[in-house]
C-alpha positions as CSV (number, residue, x, y, z in Angstrom):
1,M,36.5,7.1,-6.2
2,I,36.2,5.9,-2.5
3,Y,32.9,4.0,-3.0
4,L,31.2,3.7,0.6
5,D,27.5,3.0,-0.5
6,N,27.7,-1.1,-0.8
7,N,24.5,-1.2,0.7
8,A,23.2,0.1,-2.7
9,T,24.6,-1.8,-5.0
10,T,28.4,-3.5,-5.0
11,R,30.6,-3.8,-7.2
12,L,30.5,-7.1,-9.8
13,D,33.1,-9.3,-9.2
14,P,35.2,-10.0,-11.5
15,R,35.3,-13.9,-11.2
16,V,31.3,-12.9,-11.4
17,L,31.5,-11.2,-14.7
18,A,34.1,-14.1,-16.0
19,A,31.3,-16.9,-15.4
20,M,28.4,-14.8,-16.9
21,M,30.5,-13.5,-20.0
22,P,30.1,-17.0,-22.1
23,F,26.5,-16.7,-21.7
24,L,26.3,-13.2,-23.0
25,T,28.3,-14.0,-25.9
26,D,28.3,-17.3,-27.9
27,N,26.0,-19.5,-25.8
28,F,23.2,-17.0,-25.7
29,A,20.7,-20.1,-25.9
30,N,16.8,-20.4,-24.5
31,A,17.1,-21.9,-21.6
32,A,13.7,-23.7,-22.2
33,S,14.6,-24.6,-25.6
34,T,15.1,-28.9,-25.7
35,H,17.8,-28.5,-28.8
36,P,21.1,-29.4,-27.3
37,F,22.4,-25.7,-27.1
38,G,18.8,-24.8,-24.8
39,V,20.2,-27.9,-22.7
40,G,23.5,-26.8,-22.4
41,A,21.6,-23.1,-20.9
42,N,19.3,-24.7,-18.9
43,E,22.2,-26.9,-17.3
44,A,24.1,-23.8,-16.2
45,V,21.0,-22.6,-14.4
46,K,20.5,-25.7,-12.5
47,T,24.2,-25.3,-11.4
48,A,23.2,-21.6,-10.9
49,R,20.5,-22.9,-8.7
50,Q,22.2,-25.7,-6.6
51,Q,24.9,-22.7,-6.0
52,V,21.8,-20.6,-4.1
53,A,20.6,-23.5,-2.6
54,D,24.1,-24.0,-0.5
55,L,24.1,-21.3,0.1
56,L,20.8,-20.6,2.3
57,H,20.9,-24.7,3.3
58,C,17.3,-25.1,1.2
59,E,16.4,-27.3,-1.7
60,T,16.5,-26.3,-5.5
61,H,13.2,-27.0,-6.5
62,E,12.2,-24.0,-3.5
63,L,13.8,-21.2,-5.1
64,V,12.3,-19.2,-7.6
65,F,14.5,-16.8,-9.4
66,T,13.1,-13.0,-10.1
67,S,14.4,-9.4,-11.3
68,G,15.5,-8.7,-8.2
69,A,14.5,-8.5,-4.3
70,T,11.3,-6.2,-5.3
71,E,10.0,-8.4,-7.3
72,A,10.7,-11.2,-5.0
73,I,8.8,-9.5,-2.7
74,N,5.5,-8.6,-4.5
75,L,5.6,-12.4,-5.5
76,A,5.7,-13.4,-1.4
77,I,3.5,-11.0,0.2
78,K,0.9,-11.1,-2.7
79,G,1.0,-14.3,-3.4
80,V,0.2,-15.3,0.2
81,A,-2.4,-12.6,0.3
82,E,-4.0,-14.1,-2.9
83,N,-3.6,-17.8,-1.6
84,Y,-4.7,-17.3,2.1
85,A,-7.2,-14.8,2.0
86,G,-10.7,-16.3,3.5
87,R,-9.6,-20.2,3.7
88,G,-11.5,-21.9,6.3
89,D,-12.3,-20.0,9.4
90,P,-10.5,-17.0,10.3
91,A,-10.9,-17.5,13.6
92,G,-10.1,-21.2,13.0
93,G,-6.4,-20.6,14.6
94,H,-3.3,-23.0,13.5
95,P,-4.9,-25.7,11.5
96,A,-3.4,-28.8,10.6
97,G,-0.5,-29.1,8.3
98,G,1.0,-25.6,9.5
99,H,-0.8,-23.3,7.2
100,P,-2.8,-20.3,7.9
101,A,-6.3,-20.6,8.7
102,G,-7.4,-17.5,6.6
103,G,-7.6,-13.9,7.1
104,R,-6.8,-10.5,5.8
105,H,-4.2,-9.6,8.4
106,I,-0.7,-9.0,7.7
107,V,2.1,-7.5,10.4
108,T,5.1,-5.9,9.3
109,V,7.7,-3.2,10.8
110,Q,7.9,0.6,10.1
111,T,11.3,0.7,9.4
112,E,10.6,-2.3,6.4
113,H,12.0,-1.3,3.0
114,K,10.1,0.4,0.6
115,A,9.6,-2.6,-1.4
116,V,7.4,-4.3,1.5
117,L,5.8,-0.9,2.6
118,D,3.9,-0.3,-0.4
119,V,3.2,-3.6,-1.1
120,C,1.4,-3.8,2.0
121,G,-0.2,-0.5,1.4
122,Y,-1.7,-1.7,-1.9
123,L,-3.0,-4.4,-0.1
124,E,-5.2,-2.6,2.1
125,T,-6.9,-0.6,-1.0
126,R,-7.6,-4.2,-1.8
127,G,-9.4,-4.8,1.9
128,F,-6.6,-6.4,4.1
129,E,-5.6,-5.1,7.5
130,I,-2.1,-4.6,7.8
131,T,-0.4,-3.6,11.5
132,C,2.8,-1.8,11.3
133,L,4.8,-2.1,14.3
134,P,7.5,0.5,15.8
135,V,10.8,-0.5,16.9
136,K,12.8,0.7,19.8
137,P,15.4,3.5,19.8
138,D,17.5,1.0,18.7
139,G,15.7,-0.2,16.0
140,L,14.6,-3.6,17.2
141,L,11.7,-4.6,17.5
142,D,9.9,-5.3,20.7
143,L,8.7,-9.2,20.9
144,E,6.0,-8.4,23.2
145,T,4.7,-5.7,21.1
146,L,5.0,-8.4,18.1
147,K,3.0,-10.6,20.2
148,A,0.1,-8.6,20.8
149,A,-0.3,-7.4,17.6
150,L,-0.4,-11.0,16.3
151,R,-4.4,-12.2,15.5
152,P,-6.4,-16.0,14.8
153,D,-7.0,-13.9,11.1
154,T,-2.8,-13.0,10.9
155,I,-1.8,-14.8,7.5
156,L,2.0,-13.6,7.5
157,V,4.9,-11.9,9.4
158,S,6.8,-9.9,7.2
159,V,10.0,-8.4,9.0
160,M,13.6,-7.6,7.2
161,L,16.5,-9.3,8.5
162,V,19.0,-6.7,8.4
163,N,18.0,-3.0,7.7
164,N,19.4,-1.6,4.6
165,E,20.3,2.0,6.2
166,T,21.0,0.9,9.8
167,G,22.5,-2.7,9.7
168,V,20.1,-3.5,12.4
169,I,19.8,-7.1,12.7
170,Q,16.2,-8.6,14.0
171,P,15.6,-11.6,15.6
172,I,14.3,-13.4,13.5
173,R,13.9,-16.7,14.5
174,E,12.5,-15.6,17.5
175,I,10.3,-13.8,15.4
176,A,9.6,-16.2,13.2
177,E,8.2,-18.6,16.3
178,L,5.5,-16.5,17.5
179,A,4.7,-16.1,13.6
180,H,4.4,-20.1,13.4
181,A,2.4,-20.2,17.0
182,A,0.2,-17.7,16.3
183,G,-0.7,-20.1,12.6
184,A,0.8,-17.4,10.1
185,L,3.3,-17.7,7.6
186,M,6.7,-15.7,8.5
187,M,8.6,-13.7,5.6
188,T,11.9,-11.9,5.6
189,D,13.5,-9.7,3.4
190,A,17.2,-10.6,3.7
191,T,18.5,-8.5,0.9
192,Q,21.1,-6.9,2.8
193,A,21.7,-11.0,4.7
194,L,22.4,-12.8,1.6
195,G,26.1,-13.5,1.1
196,K,27.0,-11.2,4.5
197,L,25.9,-13.5,7.0
198,P,25.6,-17.1,7.4
199,L,21.8,-18.0,6.4
200,D,20.3,-21.1,7.2
201,V,16.4,-21.3,6.1
202,D,15.4,-24.0,8.6
203,D,18.0,-22.5,11.1
204,L,16.2,-19.0,10.9
205,N,12.3,-21.0,10.4
206,V,11.6,-19.1,7.9
207,D,8.7,-19.4,5.1
208,L,9.8,-17.1,2.7
209,L,13.1,-15.2,2.1
210,A,13.8,-12.2,-0.8
211,F,17.4,-11.7,-1.8
212,S,18.9,-9.8,-4.6
213,A,22.3,-10.7,-6.8
214,H,23.7,-7.1,-7.0
215,K,24.2,-6.3,-3.1
216,F,26.8,-9.2,-2.9
217,Y,29.0,-8.5,-6.2
218,G,26.4,-10.1,-8.5
219,P,24.7,-8.4,-11.0
220,K,21.8,-6.2,-11.2
221,G,18.4,-7.2,-12.3
222,V,18.3,-10.7,-10.9
223,G,17.2,-11.8,-7.4
224,G,15.2,-14.5,-5.8
225,L,12.8,-16.5,-3.6
226,F,12.9,-18.9,-1.5
227,V,9.2,-20.6,-1.2
228,R,9.1,-23.1,1.6
229,Q,7.9,-26.4,0.3
230,R,8.8,-29.0,3.0
231,R,6.0,-29.9,5.5
232,P,4.5,-28.6,7.6
233,R,4.5,-25.7,6.3
234,R,4.8,-26.3,2.3
235,V,4.1,-22.5,1.1
236,K,0.9,-22.3,-1.8
237,L,1.1,-18.8,-3.8
238,E,-0.5,-17.4,-6.6
239,A,1.7,-16.2,-9.3
240,L,1.9,-12.5,-10.2
241,L,2.9,-13.3,-14.1
242,H,1.6,-15.6,-16.1
243,G,2.6,-17.2,-19.8
244,G,4.6,-20.2,-20.0
245,G,4.8,-22.1,-16.5
246,H,8.3,-20.9,-15.5
247,E,9.8,-21.1,-12.1
248,R,7.5,-24.1,-11.2
249,G,4.6,-21.7,-12.8
250,L,5.4,-18.8,-10.5
251,R,7.3,-16.5,-12.6
252,S,6.6,-16.7,-16.1
253,G,9.1,-15.5,-18.3
254,T,12.6,-16.3,-20.3
255,L,15.4,-17.0,-17.9
256,N,17.8,-14.6,-17.8
257,V,20.4,-16.9,-17.8
258,P,23.7,-14.6,-17.7
259,G,22.2,-13.0,-14.7
260,I,21.5,-16.6,-12.9
261,V,24.8,-17.7,-13.7
262,G,26.3,-14.8,-12.0
263,L,23.9,-15.2,-9.0
264,G,24.9,-18.5,-8.9
265,Q,29.0,-17.5,-8.8
266,A,28.5,-14.5,-6.3
267,A,26.6,-17.1,-4.0
268,N,29.2,-19.8,-4.5
269,L,32.0,-17.2,-4.0
270,A,30.4,-15.7,-0.9
271,R,30.0,-19.4,0.5
272,L,33.8,-20.0,0.4
273,E,34.9,-16.4,1.4
274,L,31.9,-15.3,4.1
275,Q,34.3,-15.7,6.6
276,E,37.4,-14.0,5.6
277,D,35.1,-11.2,4.1
278,T,33.4,-10.8,7.4
279,L,36.7,-10.4,9.2
280,R,38.2,-8.1,7.2
281,I,35.2,-5.7,6.5
282,G,34.2,-5.6,10.0
283,R,37.8,-4.8,11.1
284,L,37.3,-2.1,8.4
285,R,34.2,-0.5,9.3
286,D,35.2,-0.4,13.4
287,Q,38.1,1.7,12.5
288,L,36.0,4.0,10.5
289,E,33.2,4.1,13.1
290,A,35.5,4.7,15.9
291,A,37.6,7.8,14.1
292,L,34.3,9.3,13.0
293,L,32.6,8.9,16.5
294,G,36.0,11.2,17.5
295,I,34.2,14.6,15.2
296,S,32.5,15.9,17.6
297,G,28.7,16.4,18.3
298,T,28.1,12.5,16.1
299,R,26.8,9.4,17.2
300,V,25.7,5.6,16.2
301,N,21.8,5.4,14.8
302,G,21.6,1.5,16.2
303,P,22.9,-0.6,18.6
304,H,26.3,0.3,19.4
305,G,28.9,-0.4,22.0
306,D,30.9,-3.4,22.0
307,A,28.0,-5.0,24.4
308,N,25.1,-4.3,21.2
309,R,27.8,-4.0,17.7
310,A,26.4,-7.8,17.4
311,N,23.1,-6.9,16.4
312,R,24.5,-4.3,13.9
313,L,25.6,-5.8,10.4
314,Y,29.8,-5.5,10.4
315,N,29.8,-3.3,7.3
316,V,27.4,-0.7,7.7
317,T,27.7,2.7,10.3
318,N,24.9,5.3,10.2
319,I,25.9,8.2,11.8
320,F,24.4,11.3,13.0
321,F,26.4,14.8,12.5
322,E,25.0,17.0,14.5
323,N,24.6,20.4,12.8
324,C,25.2,19.4,9.4
325,D,22.5,18.9,6.4
326,S,23.4,15.2,4.8
327,D,22.8,16.5,1.3
328,A,25.5,19.6,2.1
329,L,27.5,16.6,3.5
330,I,27.3,14.4,0.5
331,M,27.9,17.2,-1.9
332,G,31.2,18.1,-0.1
333,L,32.5,15.0,-0.3
334,D,33.8,15.2,-3.7
335,G,35.2,11.8,-5.0
336,M,33.6,9.9,-2.5
337,A,30.4,8.1,-2.7
338,V,28.2,7.9,0.7
339,S,24.3,8.2,0.8
340,N,21.8,9.4,3.8
341,G,19.8,6.3,3.2
342,S,17.9,4.0,0.6
343,A,18.9,4.7,-2.7
344,C,15.7,3.3,-3.6
345,T,14.1,6.5,-2.1
346,A,17.2,8.7,-3.0
347,A,14.9,11.1,-4.7
348,S,12.6,11.6,-2.4
349,I,12.9,15.0,-0.1
350,D,11.3,13.4,2.6
351,P,13.5,12.2,5.7
352,S,14.3,8.7,6.1
353,H,11.4,6.5,7.7
354,V,13.9,4.4,9.2
355,L,15.7,7.0,11.4
356,L,12.3,8.9,11.9
357,A,10.8,5.2,13.7
358,M,14.0,5.2,16.0
359,G,13.0,8.3,17.1
360,L,15.1,11.0,15.7
361,N,13.4,14.3,14.6
362,E,13.1,15.8,10.9
363,T,16.2,17.8,11.7
364,E,18.2,14.9,12.8
365,A,17.1,12.9,10.4
366,F,18.6,15.2,7.7
367,S,21.8,15.3,9.5
368,C,22.6,11.8,8.8
369,L,25.2,9.6,6.6
370,R,25.5,6.5,5.6
371,F,28.9,4.6,5.3
372,S,28.8,0.9,3.9
373,L,31.8,-1.1,3.0
374,G,32.5,-4.1,0.6
375,R,34.8,-6.5,-0.4
376,F,36.6,-4.1,-2.6
377,N,37.4,-1.4,-0.2
378,S,40.7,-1.3,1.4
379,E,42.6,0.3,4.7
380,S,44.3,3.2,2.7
381,E,41.0,4.7,2.3
382,L,39.7,5.0,5.4
383,A,42.2,7.8,6.6
384,A,41.3,9.9,3.2
385,T,37.4,9.2,4.2
386,V,37.9,10.7,7.8
387,G,40.1,13.7,7.0
388,A,37.5,14.6,4.3
389,V,34.3,14.3,6.6
390,K,35.9,16.4,8.8
391,G,37.2,18.7,6.5
392,V,33.7,19.1,5.5
393,V,31.7,19.1,8.8
394,E,33.2,21.9,10.1
395,G,33.1,24.0,7.3
396,L,29.6,23.7,7.6
397,R,29.5,24.1,11.1
398,A,31.0,27.4,10.8
399,W,28.3,28.5,9.0
400,V,25.8,27.3,12.0
């Protein structure tokens, strides 16, 4: 199997598995227990929390461990909505202390992951007003469009850092500046960015940041949320889960010690090997992309060309194949794992909402494949991939 679907999930790094194994076998204690066995498990959790904090350049008490990015996103958006709706005077603008003045307006983007869009859709049924902004044909958000959408009662702006389907990197620092100037909090879904890009929450100027371990060679079922606790914007959230007061009361439930240890080790490896991975994987992606674009009737979805490629994550390319159905392409690529969109909506028969938002029509959106590379891909796989894709494309077009 040639695995080129690393944006859906990555292979568990063997070094991560090795770190997790003791807590799946002999060291199985509950980290909340006060006996020496439990204290040992709690120390492992503390170490992992520090490893993640080092990767994000945040404080350890600003991290909440969750079951993954979807739960983190739910906690962030619903938590802000519950805590800041109706606080103070909605027309009061930016109050002292940096908190939202209060209101029921949230701004997001049409190309967000469904975890964000569906939460916002739910909040609309609870009386919140959602502004879902369009993007330009290259997938980037126009900052003037955002500026025009912000209001005195806007409490949150949620924009993903890296798009999971196209790799488009949004200018989060500039977006956060506009959000804060309007008195709103800034959240980013960094699921596709953490472990792949150097991230600093202060440099990004975000108040909330969601992530998941299995996108950067950690285990499934564990992730987290950065919640800023430093002034002037100390964020307060309402919890989704109650019962025991774990994770500073924001996420009750017995801690997934093996998963958290794996997340910590994955974060530590990412911190140490980020530059090496970036250069090697980026070189492979560029080679693969150039070869695939040598097939007639193809183009990249998202910023491309030497001047614009920096606005797209180095490991992914999303390519349109004229007169080729993406499902037929995937079926024809025997022994190869690629995708036609987000794995979280793979059962949907609808075209990609991301590609539609970028201006593709339905037929075009159904004719695209995403190739996402990772740490365990090799140069020897590229020629086989290009040859297989070219053969299937030619076969499909022969029937047109």
